[in-house]
N, CA, C and O atoms as a GROMACS GRO file, in nm:
protein
  576
    1MET      N    1   0.118  -0.150  -0.013
    1MET     CA    2  -0.001  -0.025  -0.007
    1MET      C    3   0.113   0.117  -0.008
    1MET      O    4   0.229   0.115   0.033
    2ALA      N    5   0.049   0.221  -0.061
    2ALA     CA    6   0.152   0.332  -0.126
    2ALA      C    7   0.024   0.403  -0.019
    2ALA      O    8  -0.083   0.352   0.011
    3SER      N    9   0.100   0.579   0.038
    3SER     CA   10   0.018   0.645   0.054
    3SER      C   11   0.100   0.790   0.016
    3SER      O   12   0.220   0.800   0.043
    4ASP      N   13   0.029   0.892  -0.043
    4ASP     CA   14   0.055   0.977  -0.040
    4ASP      C   15   0.046   1.120   0.084
    4ASP      O   16  -0.039   1.210   0.078
    5ARG      N   17   0.153   1.110   0.189
    5ARG     CA   18   0.122   1.181   0.283
    5ARG      C   19   0.126   1.292   0.289
    5ARG      O   20   0.167   1.324   0.400
    6ALA      N   21   0.088   1.447   0.177
    6ALA     CA   22   0.044   1.520   0.181
    6ALA      C   23  -0.110   1.517   0.142
    6ALA      O   24  -0.199   1.600   0.155
    7ALA      N   25  -0.108   1.448   0.114
    7ALA     CA   26  -0.278   1.433   0.117
    7ALA      C   27  -0.346   1.350   0.224
    7ALA      O   28  -0.468   1.340   0.238
    8GLY      N   29  -0.245   1.285   0.304
    8GLY     CA   30  -0.336   1.177   0.384
    8GLY      C   31  -0.398   1.017   0.353
    8GLY      O   32  -0.442   0.918   0.412
    9VAL      N   33  -0.368   1.071   0.212
    9VAL     CA   34  -0.458   0.974   0.153
    9VAL      C   35  -0.352   0.837   0.111
    9VAL      O   36  -0.243   0.853   0.055
   10SER      N   37  -0.421   0.673   0.160
   10SER     CA   38  -0.320   0.549   0.124
   10SER      C   39  -0.433   0.481   0.000
   10SER      O   40  -0.554   0.463  -0.005
   11PHE      N   41  -0.288   0.451  -0.114
   11PHE     CA   42  -0.392   0.390  -0.185
   11PHE      C   43  -0.300   0.218  -0.240
   11PHE      O   44  -0.214   0.153  -0.180
   12ARG      N   45  -0.360   0.198  -0.354
   12ARG     CA   46  -0.293   0.024  -0.408
   12ARG      C   47  -0.214   0.052  -0.511
   12ARG      O   48  -0.280   0.060  -0.615
   13CYS      N   49  -0.105   0.069  -0.525
   13CYS     CA   50   0.002   0.090  -0.693
   13CYS      C   51  -0.067  -0.049  -0.766
   13CYS      O   52  -0.122  -0.147  -0.718
   14SER      N   53  -0.040  -0.012  -0.888
   14SER     CA   54  -0.094  -0.103  -0.988
   14SER      C   55  -0.046  -0.128  -1.078
   14SER      O   56   0.019  -0.024  -1.098
   15ILE      N   57  -0.016  -0.214  -1.187
   15ILE     CA   58  -0.027  -0.200  -1.337
   15ILE      C   59  -0.076  -0.256  -1.362
   15ILE      O   60  -0.076  -0.368  -1.309
   16ALA      N   61  -0.191  -0.208  -1.508
   16ALA     CA   62  -0.291  -0.298  -1.541
   16ALA      C   63  -0.282  -0.307  -1.701
   16ALA      O   64  -0.224  -0.209  -1.749
   17PRO      N   65  -0.320  -0.389  -1.781
   17PRO     CA   66  -0.276  -0.350  -1.920
   17PRO      C   67  -0.439  -0.360  -1.987
   17PRO      O   68  -0.541  -0.413  -1.945
   18TRP      N   69  -0.406  -0.278  -2.115
   18TRP     CA   70  -0.505  -0.237  -2.132
   18TRP      C   71  -0.551  -0.264  -2.260
   18TRP      O   72  -0.548  -0.167  -2.336
   19LEU      N   73  -0.603  -0.392  -2.317
   19LEU     CA   74  -0.636  -0.489  -2.428
   19LEU      C   75  -0.651  -0.425  -2.576
   19LEU      O   76  -0.771  -0.448  -2.586
   20SER      N   77  -0.620  -0.363  -2.695
   20SER     CA   78  -0.689  -0.313  -2.741
   20SER      C   79  -0.711  -0.404  -2.862
   20SER      O   80  -0.614  -0.432  -2.933
   21VAL      N   81  -0.869  -0.466  -2.898
   21VAL     CA   82  -0.943  -0.548  -2.996
   21VAL      C   83  -1.022  -0.510  -3.096
   21VAL      O   84  -1.064  -0.394  -3.097
   22ARG      N   85  -1.046  -0.579  -3.171
   22ARG     CA   86  -1.170  -0.530  -3.248
   22ARG      C   87  -1.334  -0.569  -3.214
   22ARG      O   88  -1.360  -0.665  -3.287
   23GLY      N   89  -1.414  -0.546  -3.161
   23GLY     CA   90  -1.526  -0.615  -3.086
   23GLY      C   91  -1.527  -0.617  -3.008
   23GLY      O   92  -1.558  -0.721  -2.950
   24SER      N   93  -1.487  -0.472  -2.922
   24SER     CA   94  -1.467  -0.492  -2.760
   24SER      C   95  -1.579  -0.584  -2.677
   24SER      O   96  -1.556  -0.669  -2.591
   25ALA      N   97  -1.732  -0.533  -2.739
   25ALA     CA   98  -1.829  -0.561  -2.661
   25ALA      C   99  -1.828  -0.742  -2.633
   25ALA      O  100  -1.842  -0.808  -2.531
   26GLN      N  101  -1.793  -0.793  -2.831
   26GLN     CA  102  -1.766  -0.973  -2.759
   26GLN      C  103  -1.651  -0.950  -2.652
   26GLN      O  104  -1.667  -0.969  -2.532
   27ALA      N  105  -1.510  -0.898  -2.723
   27ALA     CA  106  -1.470  -0.964  -2.584
   27ALA      C  107  -1.484  -0.922  -2.463
   27ALA      O  108  -1.370  -0.949  -2.423
   28VAL      N  109  -1.533  -0.878  -2.378
   28VAL     CA  110  -1.572  -0.848  -2.274
   28VAL      C  111  -1.646  -0.964  -2.207
   28VAL      O  112  -1.638  -1.010  -2.093
   29GLU      N  113  -1.745  -1.010  -2.350
   29GLU     CA  114  -1.829  -1.101  -2.284
   29GLU      C  115  -1.723  -1.272  -2.312
   29GLU      O  116  -1.738  -1.378  -2.252
   30PHE      N  117  -1.656  -1.250  -2.386
   30PHE     CA  118  -1.537  -1.374  -2.391
   30PHE      C  119  -1.468  -1.386  -2.287
   30PHE      O  120  -1.476  -1.491  -2.225
   31TYR      N  121  -1.380  -1.278  -2.238
   31TYR     CA  122  -1.329  -1.313  -2.089
   31TYR      C  123  -1.350  -1.309  -2.014
   31TYR      O  124  -1.262  -1.312  -1.928
   32LYS      N  125  -1.524  -1.293  -1.968
   32LYS     CA  126  -1.632  -1.355  -1.857
   32LYS      C  127  -1.639  -1.511  -1.892
   32LYS      O  128  -1.595  -1.596  -1.814
   33SER      N  129  -1.682  -1.535  -1.983
   33SER     CA  130  -1.677  -1.705  -2.018
   33SER      C  131  -1.580  -1.730  -2.026
   33SER      O  132  -1.565  -1.836  -1.965
   34ALA      N  133  -1.464  -1.687  -2.080
   34ALA     CA  134  -1.284  -1.746  -2.021
   34ALA      C  135  -1.264  -1.802  -1.893
   34ALA      O  136  -1.276  -1.917  -1.851
   35PHE      N  137  -1.227  -1.680  -1.833
   35PHE     CA  138  -1.178  -1.670  -1.725
   35PHE      C  139  -1.210  -1.600  -1.616
   35PHE      O  140  -1.137  -1.524  -1.552
   36GLY      N  141  -1.385  -1.642  -1.585
   36GLY     CA  142  -1.525  -1.584  -1.494
   36GLY      C  143  -1.492  -1.477  -1.449
   36GLY      O  144  -1.488  -1.467  -1.327
   37ALA      N  145  -1.456  -1.357  -1.536
   37ALA     CA  146  -1.422  -1.205  -1.560
   37ALA      C  147  -1.561  -1.141  -1.469
   37ALA      O  148  -1.662  -1.209  -1.451
   38THR      N  149  -1.544  -0.988  -1.412
   38THR     CA  150  -1.660  -0.958  -1.416
   38THR      C  151  -1.630  -0.875  -1.373
   38THR      O  152  -1.536  -0.856  -1.296
   39GLU      N  153  -1.745  -0.767  -1.439
   39GLU     CA  154  -1.764  -0.595  -1.517
   39GLU      C  155  -1.687  -0.538  -1.379
   39GLU      O  156  -1.736  -0.557  -1.267
   40VAL      N  157  -1.547  -0.457  -1.403
   40VAL     CA  158  -1.536  -0.371  -1.236
   40VAL      C  159  -1.629  -0.248  -1.294
   40VAL      O  160  -1.741  -0.236  -1.246
   41TYR      N  161  -1.581  -0.147  -1.409
   41TYR     CA  162  -1.652  -0.049  -1.474
   41TYR      C  163  -1.677  -0.129  -1.637
   41TYR      O  164  -1.645  -0.241  -1.676
   42ARG      N  165  -1.746  -0.020  -1.704
   42ARG     CA  166  -1.820  -0.001  -1.839
   42ARG      C  167  -1.832   0.079  -1.879
   42ARG      O  168  -1.839   0.148  -1.777
   43LEU      N  169  -1.844   0.158  -1.972
   43LEU     CA  170  -1.897   0.257  -2.092
   43LEU      C  171  -1.933   0.204  -2.215
   43LEU      O  172  -1.871   0.138  -2.299
   44ASP      N  173  -2.080   0.259  -2.208
   44ASP     CA  174  -2.074   0.204  -2.379
   44ASP      C  175  -2.119   0.308  -2.467
   44ASP      O  176  -2.225   0.370  -2.472
   45GLY      N  177  -2.029   0.311  -2.526
   45GLY     CA  178  -2.015   0.384  -2.714
   45GLY      C  179  -2.136   0.405  -2.752
   45GLY      O  180  -2.224   0.344  -2.691
   46ASP      N  181  -2.170   0.489  -2.856
   46ASP     CA  182  -2.304   0.528  -2.934
   46ASP      C  183  -2.237   0.388  -3.053
   46ASP      O  184  -2.337   0.331  -3.098
   47ASP      N  185  -2.113   0.327  -3.109
   47ASP     CA  186  -2.087   0.284  -3.234
   47ASP      C  187  -2.134   0.081  -3.201
   47ASP      O  188  -2.152   0.003  -3.295
   48LYS      N  189  -2.142   0.045  -3.075
   48LYS     CA  190  -2.182  -0.080  -3.010
   48LYS      C  191  -1.999  -0.103  -2.948
   48LYS      O  192  -1.938  -0.199  -2.995
   49GLY      N  193  -1.936  -0.023  -2.860
   49GLY     CA  194  -1.792  -0.015  -2.837
   49GLY      C  195  -1.821  -0.053  -2.715
   49GLY      O  196  -1.942  -0.053  -2.691
   50VAL      N  197  -1.728  -0.097  -2.601
   50VAL     CA  198  -1.744  -0.063  -2.435
   50VAL      C  199  -1.551  -0.021  -2.427
   50VAL      O  200  -1.452  -0.052  -2.493
   51VAL      N  201  -1.582   0.065  -2.309
   51VAL     CA  202  -1.422   0.076  -2.268
   51VAL      C  203  -1.456  -0.005  -2.126
   51VAL      O  204  -1.532   0.052  -2.048
   52ALA      N  205  -1.418  -0.096  -2.102
   52ALA     CA  206  -1.455  -0.174  -1.927
   52ALA      C  207  -1.309  -0.203  -1.862
   52ALA      O  208  -1.198  -0.208  -1.914
   53ARG      N  209  -1.353  -0.222  -1.723
   53ARG     CA  210  -1.247  -0.244  -1.636
   53ARG      C  211  -1.342  -0.392  -1.592
   53ARG      O  212  -1.453  -0.394  -1.539
   54LEU      N  213  -1.237  -0.537  -1.643
   54LEU     CA  214  -1.269  -0.649  -1.577
   54LEU      C  215  -1.208  -0.677  -1.475
   54LEU      O  216  -1.142  -0.589  -1.420
   55SER      N  217  -1.215  -0.836  -1.412
   55SER     CA  218  -1.141  -0.853  -1.266
   55SER      C  219  -1.173  -0.953  -1.277
   55SER      O  220  -1.281  -0.994  -1.320
   56VAL      N  221  -1.022  -1.052  -1.216
   56VAL     CA  222  -1.036  -1.177  -1.218
   56VAL      C  223  -1.004  -1.259  -1.100
   56VAL      O  224  -0.905  -1.332  -1.106
   57HIS      N  225  -1.076  -1.256  -0.996
   57HIS     CA  226  -0.965  -1.252  -0.873
   57HIS      C  227  -0.897  -1.118  -0.796
   57HIS      O  228  -0.821  -1.125  -0.698
   58GLY      N  229  -0.942  -0.991  -0.864
   58GLY     CA  230  -0.882  -0.910  -0.794
   58GLY      C  231  -0.746  -0.891  -0.929
   58GLY      O  232  -0.682  -0.790  -0.958
   59ALA      N  233  -0.742  -0.995  -0.975
   59ALA     CA  234  -0.614  -0.916  -1.086
   59ALA      C  235  -0.747  -0.821  -1.202
   59ALA      O  236  -0.855  -0.871  -1.235
   60GLU      N  237  -0.703  -0.691  -1.241
   60GLU     CA  238  -0.734  -0.639  -1.347
   60GLU      C  239  -0.654  -0.621  -1.448
   60GLU      O  240  -0.531  -0.624  -1.461
   61PHE      N  241  -0.749  -0.601  -1.523
   61PHE     CA  242  -0.737  -0.569  -1.710
   61PHE      C  243  -0.860  -0.458  -1.752
   61PHE      O  244  -0.973  -0.467  -1.704
   62TRP      N  245  -0.830  -0.378  -1.824
   62TRP     CA  246  -0.862  -0.324  -1.938
   62TRP      C  247  -0.889  -0.352  -2.085
   62TRP      O  248  -0.786  -0.364  -2.152
   63VAL      N  249  -1.005  -0.364  -2.150
   63VAL     CA  250  -1.078  -0.344  -2.290
   63VAL      C  251  -1.114  -0.230  -2.334
   63VAL      O  252  -1.151  -0.132  -2.269
   64SER      N  253  -1.098  -0.248  -2.491
   64SER     CA  254  -1.207  -0.125  -2.520
   64SER      C  255  -1.106  -0.184  -2.682
   64SER      O  256  -1.008  -0.257  -2.700
   65ASP      N  257  -1.201  -0.101  -2.774
   65ASP     CA  258  -1.188  -0.137  -2.927
   65ASP      C  259  -1.047   0.000  -2.946
   65ASP      O  260  -0.996   0.089  -2.878
   66GLU      N  261  -1.039  -0.039  -3.037
   66GLU     CA  262  -0.834  -0.035  -3.107
   66GLU      C  263  -0.892   0.121  -3.124
   66GLU      O  264  -1.013   0.142  -3.125
   67SER      N  265  -0.832   0.185  -3.132
   67SER     CA  266  -0.821   0.358  -3.185
   67SER      C  267  -0.698   0.375  -3.292
   67SER      O  268  -0.591   0.383  -3.231
   68PRO      N  269  -0.688   0.381  -3.388
   68PRO     CA  270  -0.587   0.355  -3.469
   68PRO      C  271  -0.514   0.552  -3.441
   68PRO      O  272  -0.408   0.594  -3.397
   69GLU      N  273  -0.621   0.610  -3.487
   69GLU     CA  274  -0.624   0.739  -3.489
   69GLU      C  275  -0.539   0.780  -3.322
   69GLU      O  276  -0.488   0.890  -3.300
   70HIS      N  277  -0.541   0.677  -3.233
   70HIS     CA  278  -0.488   0.800  -3.128
   70HIS      C  279  -0.384   0.658  -3.051
   70HIS      O  280  -0.341   0.670  -2.937
   71HIS      N  281  -0.356   0.524  -3.141
   71HIS     CA  282  -0.226   0.482  -3.150
   71HIS      C  283  -0.229   0.368  -3.096
   71HIS      O  284  -0.131   0.298  -3.069
   72ASN      N  285  -0.364   0.337  -3.073
   72ASN     CA  286  -0.400   0.202  -2.989
   72ASN      C  287  -0.452   0.124  -3.103
   72ASN      O  288  -0.546   0.162  -3.173
   73PHE      N  289  -0.365  -0.026  -3.124
   73PHE     CA  290  -0.406  -0.077  -3.227
   73PHE      C  291  -0.415  -0.246  -3.165
   73PHE      O  292  -0.346  -0.286  -3.071
   74SER      N  293  -0.512  -0.327  -3.236
   74SER     CA  294  -0.532  -0.446  -3.193
   74SER      C  295  -0.427  -0.538  -3.235
   74SER      O  296  -0.330  -0.500  -3.301
   75PRO      N  297  -0.446  -0.665  -3.197
   75PRO     CA  298  -0.256  -0.743  -3.267
   75PRO      C  299  -0.323  -0.798  -3.445
   75PRO      O  300  -0.247  -0.835  -3.534
   76GLU      N  301  -0.482  -0.790  -3.461
   76GLU     CA  302  -0.565  -0.807  -3.599
   76GLU      C  303  -0.457  -0.706  -3.691
   76GLU      O  304  -0.377  -0.729  -3.781
   77THR      N  305  -0.490  -0.611  -3.635
   77THR     CA  306  -0.427  -0.524  -3.701
   77THR      C  307  -0.254  -0.445  -3.694
   77THR      O  308  -0.210  -0.342  -3.745
   78ILE      N  309  -0.212  -0.516  -3.634
   78ILE     CA  310  -0.064  -0.518  -3.686
   78ILE      C  311  -0.037  -0.646  -3.706
   78ILE      O  312   0.078  -0.629  -3.746
   79GLY      N  313  -0.052  -0.773  -3.710
   79GLY     CA  314  -0.018  -0.893  -3.727
   79GLY      C  315   0.051  -0.961  -3.591
   79GLY      O  316   0.162  -1.007  -3.563
   80GLY      N  317  -0.033  -0.949  -3.545
   80GLY     CA  318   0.034  -1.016  -3.367
   80GLY      C  319   0.032  -0.891  -3.314
   80GLY      O  320   0.013  -0.784  -3.372
   81GLY      N  321   0.065  -0.922  -3.142
   81GLY     CA  322   0.107  -0.901  -3.041
   81GLY      C  323   0.244  -0.825  -3.005
   81GLY      O  324   0.339  -0.846  -3.080
   82SER      N  325   0.259  -0.743  -2.904
   82SER     CA  326   0.446  -0.720  -2.854
   82SER      C  327   0.447  -0.770  -2.757
   82SER      O  328   0.550  -0.825  -2.717
   83VAL      N  329   0.310  -0.767  -2.672
   83VAL     CA  330   0.311  -0.868  -2.509
   83VAL      C  331   0.229  -0.993  -2.508
   83VAL      O  332   0.159  -1.039  -2.597
   84ARG      N  333   0.258  -1.049  -2.361
   84ARG     CA  334   0.155  -1.164  -2.364
   84ARG      C  335   0.128  -1.150  -2.195
   84ARG      O  336   0.205  -1.114  -2.105
   85MET      N  337  -0.028  -1.195  -2.190
   85MET     CA  338   0.010  -1.183  -2.030
   85MET      C  339  -0.002  -1.320  -1.970
   85MET      O  340  -0.036  -1.433  -2.005
   86ILE      N  341   0.061  -1.226  -1.814
   86ILE     CA  342   0.099  -1.379  -1.779
   86ILE      C  343  -0.001  -1.363  -1.651
   86ILE      O  344  -0.010  -1.274  -1.566
   87PHE      N  345  -0.095  -1.522  -1.678
   87PHE     CA  346  -0.216  -1.539  -1.552
   87PHE      C  347  -0.187  -1.673  -1.496
   87PHE      O  348  -0.196  -1.786  -1.543
   88THR      N  349  -0.142  -1.618  -1.364
   88THR     CA  350  -0.106  -1.705  -1.281
   88THR      C  351  -0.267  -1.691  -1.190
   88THR      O  352  -0.323  -1.591  -1.144
   89VAL      N  353  -0.306  -1.840  -1.191
   89VAL     CA  354  -0.413  -1.911  -1.120
   89VAL      C  355  -0.414  -2.106  -1.012
   89VAL      O  356  -0.370  -2.218  -1.038
   90ALA      N  357  -0.475  -2.056  -0.916
   90ALA     CA  358  -0.436  -2.226  -0.875
   90ALA      C  359  -0.462  -2.302  -0.977
   90ALA      O  360  -0.359  -2.359  -1.011
   91ASP      N  361  -0.542  -2.327  -1.036
   91ASP     CA  362  -0.556  -2.475  -1.088
   91ASP      C  363  -0.577  -2.398  -1.297
   91ASP      O  364  -0.666  -2.339  -1.360
   92PRO      N  365  -0.451  -2.445  -1.324
   92PRO     CA  366  -0.398  -2.352  -1.455
   92PRO      C  367  -0.495  -2.475  -1.561
   92PRO      O  368  -0.556  -2.431  -1.659
   93ASP      N  369  -0.498  -2.577  -1.539
   93ASP     CA  370  -0.538  -2.692  -1.618
   93ASP      C  371  -0.644  -2.660  -1.677
   93ASP      O  372  -0.665  -2.625  -1.793
   94ALA      N  373  -0.743  -2.681  -1.543
   94ALA     CA  374  -0.883  -2.602  -1.557
   94ALA      C  375  -0.946  -2.483  -1.611
   94ALA      O  376  -1.055  -2.498  -1.666
   95MET      N  377  -0.891  -2.356  -1.605
   95MET     CA  378  -0.884  -2.242  -1.632
   95MET      C  379  -0.830  -2.282  -1.838
   95MET      O  380  -0.919  -2.270  -1.922
   96PHE      N  381  -0.775  -2.298  -1.856
   96PHE     CA  382  -0.650  -2.358  -1.972
   96PHE      C  383  -0.800  -2.398  -2.107
   96PHE      O  384  -0.856  -2.360  -2.210
   97ALA      N  385  -0.797  -2.498  -2.002
   97ALA     CA  386  -0.965  -2.574  -2.055
   97ALA      C  387  -1.085  -2.537  -2.065
   97ALA      O  388  -1.179  -2.598  -2.115
   98ARG      N  389  -1.081  -2.402  -2.001
   98ARG     CA  390  -1.220  -2.323  -1.945
   98ARG      C  391  -1.212  -2.227  -2.117
   98ARG      O  392  -1.296  -2.227  -2.207
   99ALA      N  393  -1.093  -2.164  -2.110
   99ALA     CA  394  -1.074  -2.077  -2.174
   99ALA      C  395  -1.049  -2.126  -2.387
   99ALA      O  396  -1.061  -2.058  -2.489
  100VAL      N  397  -1.011  -2.276  -2.362
  100VAL     CA  398  -1.079  -2.298  -2.465
  100VAL      C  399  -1.191  -2.373  -2.511
  100VAL      O  400  -1.179  -2.409  -2.628
  101LYS      N  401  -1.295  -2.408  -2.456
  101LYS     CA  402  -1.417  -2.396  -2.454
  101LYS      C  403  -1.451  -2.302  -2.451
  101LYS      O  404  -1.569  -2.319  -2.418
  102ALA      N  405  -1.434  -2.176  -2.464
  102ALA     CA  406  -1.488  -2.060  -2.445
  102ALA      C  407  -1.425  -2.002  -2.611
  102ALA      O  408  -1.466  -1.892  -2.649
  103GLY      N  409  -1.357  -2.055  -2.675
  103GLY     CA  410  -1.299  -1.997  -2.824
  103GLY      C  411  -1.182  -1.928  -2.797
  103GLY      O  412  -1.140  -1.840  -2.872
  104ALA      N  413  -1.121  -1.966  -2.684
  104ALA     CA  414  -0.994  -1.945  -2.771
  104ALA      C  415  -0.898  -2.043  -2.825
  104ALA      O  416  -0.952  -2.154  -2.835
  105THR      N  417  -0.739  -2.039  -2.875
  105THR     CA  418  -0.664  -2.113  -2.912
  105THR      C  419  -0.593  -2.174  -2.836
  105THR      O  420  -0.568  -2.128  -2.724
  106GLU      N  421  -0.544  -2.288  -2.874
  106GLU     CA  422  -0.399  -2.378  -2.772
  106GLU      C  423  -0.288  -2.347  -2.904
  106GLU      O  424  -0.274  -2.376  -3.023
  107VAL      N  425  -0.215  -2.263  -2.786
  107VAL     CA  426  -0.069  -2.243  -2.859
  107VAL      C  427   0.031  -2.347  -2.826
  107VAL      O  428   0.095  -2.407  -2.912
  108TYR      N  429   0.046  -2.372  -2.649
  108TYR     CA  430   0.070  -2.474  -2.640
  108TYR      C  431  -0.024  -2.550  -2.500
  108TYR      O  432  -0.099  -2.506  -2.413
  109PRO      N  433   0.020  -2.665  -2.530
  109PRO     CA  434  -0.040  -2.744  -2.412
  109PRO      C  435  -0.032  -2.750  -2.263
  109PRO      O  436   0.076  -2.801  -2.236
  110VAL      N  437  -0.091  -2.723  -2.165
  110VAL     CA  438  -0.026  -2.686  -2.035
  110VAL      C  439   0.085  -2.849  -1.981
  110VAL      O  440   0.049  -2.967  -1.978
  111SER      N  441   0.246  -2.776  -1.941
  111SER     CA  442   0.357  -2.860  -1.904
  111SER      C  443   0.434  -2.804  -1.754
  111SER      O  444   0.420  -2.718  -1.666
  112GLU      N  445   0.471  -2.849  -1.769
  112GLU     CA  446   0.574  -2.837  -1.619
  112GLU      C  447   0.690  -2.848  -1.696
  112GLU      O  448   0.723  -2.930  -1.782
  113GLY      N  449   0.787  -2.683  -1.618
  113GLY     CA  450   0.898  -2.672  -1.710
  113GLY      C  451   0.945  -2.538  -1.651
  113GLY      O  452   0.863  -2.446  -1.653
  114TYR      N  453   1.058  -2.516  -1.604
  114TYR     CA  454   1.133  -2.393  -1.552
  114TYR      C  455   1.068  -2.359  -1.444
  114TYR      O  456   1.055  -2.240  -1.418
  115GLY      N  457   0.996  -2.490  -1.335
  115GLY     CA  458   0.929  -2.464  -1.217
  115GLY      C  459   0.780  -2.358  -1.216
  115GLY      O  460   0.740  -2.273  -1.136
  116TRP      N  461   0.736  -2.403  -1.321
  116TRP     CA  462   0.620  -2.374  -1.351
  116TRP      C  463   0.511  -2.468  -1.430
  116TRP      O  464   0.544  -2.536  -1.527
  117ARG      N  465   0.410  -2.465  -1.391
  117ARG     CA  466   0.303  -2.570  -1.474
  117ARG      C  467   0.221  -2.503  -1.569
  117ARG      O  468   0.100  -2.510  -1.549
  118VAL      N  469   0.268  -2.430  -1.685
  118VAL     CA  470   0.160  -2.305  -1.774
  118VAL      C  471   0.182  -2.355  -1.888
  118VAL      O  472   0.286  -2.399  -1.938
  119GLY      N  473   0.002  -2.338  -1.954
  119GLY     CA  474  -0.012  -2.362  -2.106
  119GLY      C  475  -0.023  -2.190  -2.179
  119GLY      O  476  -0.048  -2.084  -2.123
  120ARG      N  477   0.003  -2.217  -2.306
  120ARG     CA  478  -0.018  -2.067  -2.369
  120ARG      C  479  -0.152  -2.076  -2.447
  120ARG      O  480  -0.173  -2.187  -2.496
  121ILE      N  481  -0.260  -1.968  -2.471
  121ILE     CA  482  -0.393  -1.964  -2.586
  121ILE      C  483  -0.313  -1.821  -2.658
  121ILE      O  484  -0.220  -1.744  -2.634
  122VAL      N  485  -0.404  -1.841  -2.745
  122VAL     CA  486  -0.449  -1.677  -2.813
  122VAL      C  487  -0.590  -1.656  -2.824
  122VAL      O  488  -0.668  -1.713  -2.900
  123ASP      N  489  -0.621  -1.545  -2.715
  123ASP     CA  490  -0.757  -1.555  -2.754
  123ASP      C  491  -0.823  -1.468  -2.860
  123ASP      O  492  -0.761  -1.369  -2.898
  124PRO      N  493  -0.977  -1.503  -2.926
  124PRO     CA  494  -1.020  -1.510  -3.036
  124PRO      C  495  -0.989  -1.300  -3.068
  124PRO      O  496  -1.071  -1.253  -3.148
  125PHE      N  497  -0.934  -1.245  -3.037
  125PHE     CA  498  -0.909  -1.075  -3.072
  125PHE      C  499  -0.741  -1.100  -3.067
  125PHE      O  500  -0.686  -0.990  -3.053
  126GLY      N  501  -0.650  -1.204  -3.073
  126GLY     CA  502  -0.543  -1.171  -3.089
  126GLY      C  503  -0.398  -1.198  -3.002
  126GLY      O  504  -0.280  -1.222  -3.030
  127HIS      N  505  -0.490  -1.178  -2.862
  127HIS     CA  506  -0.392  -1.114  -2.691
  127HIS      C  507  -0.352  -1.307  -2.740
  127HIS      O  508  -0.412  -1.396  -2.801
  128HIS      N  509  -0.206  -1.290  -2.665
  128HIS     CA  510  -0.145  -1.421  -2.567
  128HIS      C  511  -0.168  -1.438  -2.425
  128HIS      O  512  -0.180  -1.333  -2.362
  129TRP      N  513  -0.174  -1.526  -2.372
  129TRP     CA  514  -0.203  -1.569  -2.228
  129TRP      C  515  -0.120  -1.695  -2.192
  129TRP      O  516  -0.140  -1.807  -2.239
  130GLU      N  517  -0.014  -1.661  -2.094
  130GLU     CA  518   0.024  -1.784  -2.042
  130GLU      C  519  -0.063  -1.823  -1.924
  130GLU      O  520  -0.060  -1.738  -1.835
  131ILE      N  521  -0.133  -1.920  -1.903
  131ILE     CA  522  -0.249  -1.971  -1.805
  131ILE      C  523  -0.107  -2.099  -1.713
  131ILE      O  524  -0.066  -2.212  -1.736
  132GLY      N  525  -0.084  -2.009  -1.626
  132GLY     CA  526   0.008  -2.095  -1.516
  132GLY      C  527   0.014  -2.081  -1.342
  132GLY      O  528  -0.067  -2.018  -1.274
  133ARG      N  529   0.085  -2.127  -1.312
  133ARG     CA  530   0.136  -2.147  -1.153
  133ARG      C  531   0.234  -2.183  -1.128
  133ARG      O  532   0.281  -2.281  -1.185
  134PRO      N  533   0.309  -2.106  -1.018
  134PRO     CA  534   0.482  -2.214  -1.007
  134PRO      C  535   0.460  -2.391  -0.910
  134PRO      O  536   0.369  -2.414  -0.831
  135VAL      N  537   0.540  -2.462  -0.939
  135VAL     CA  538   0.538  -2.578  -0.873
  135VAL      C  539   0.681  -2.565  -0.758
  135VAL      O  540   0.788  -2.504  -0.764
  136GLU      N  541   0.627  -2.642  -0.668
  136GLU     CA  542   0.716  -2.684  -0.601
  136GLU      C  543   0.797  -2.786  -0.616
  136GLU      O  544   0.754  -2.900  -0.631
  137SER      N  545   0.919  -2.758  -0.613
  137SER     CA  546   0.997  -2.878  -0.628
  137SER      C  547   0.978  -2.987  -0.528
  137SER      O  548   0.865  -2.992  -0.481
  138GLU      N  549   1.071  -3.085  -0.482
  138GLU     CA  550   1.021  -3.210  -0.433
  138GLU      C  551   1.126  -3.150  -0.309
  138GLU      O  552   1.105  -3.161  -0.188
  139LYS      N  553   1.241  -3.088  -0.371
  139LYS     CA  554   1.282  -3.056  -0.265
  139LYS      C  555   1.296  -2.958  -0.146
  139LYS      O  556   1.366  -2.958  -0.044
  140GLU      N  557   1.161  -2.840  -0.219
  140GLU     CA  558   1.093  -2.736  -0.134
  140GLU      C  559   0.997  -2.805  -0.016
  140GLU      O  560   0.986  -2.769   0.101
  141GLU      N  561   0.930  -2.919  -0.085
  141GLU     CA  562   0.833  -2.976  -0.047
  141GLU      C  563   0.891  -3.055   0.099
  141GLU      O  564   0.815  -3.069   0.194
  142PHE      N  565   1.013  -3.096   0.102
  142PHE     CA  566   1.122  -3.188   0.206
  142PHE      C  567   1.113  -3.071   0.284
  142PHE      O  568   1.032  -3.093   0.374
  143HIS      N  569   1.162  -2.952   0.292
  143HIS     CA  570   1.235  -2.858   0.392
  143HIS      C  571   1.106  -2.797   0.422
  143HIS      O  572   1.126  -2.675   0.422
  144ARG      N  573   0.978  -2.823   0.448
  144ARG     CA  574   0.882  -2.717   0.502
  144ARG      C  575   0.859  -2.813   0.598
  144ARG      O  576   0.779  -2.791   0.689
   0.00000   0.00000   0.00000
């Protein structure tokens, strides 16, 4: 928790990705179905587009339609993305299966390596998500 001593205010510092997509209203519905996201904030536009802040168990991200005039491009426009989301969950196998059932495409299946159980999907809007969790080694378990 950070604080602004002059103002006497405490706040939580965070970094939240803002995903630019084509079809923001459909994207919001996908993320609800795939990840169990809830809408924290939503602003509906006249053109059927939305700006939404979504939360998955407190992990927040934003979604809106791309806006090339403001230099916000979807992966579909630029032919891929420059970032990928690391989505840490208690049960990556279940969340991965839920996302694929909702319409995501498997990039690589959930497996273990480098201390993680993780798999990678691409959502219908071109954003890549690694869904996983750290795994404890036998040595770490032994020292508990």
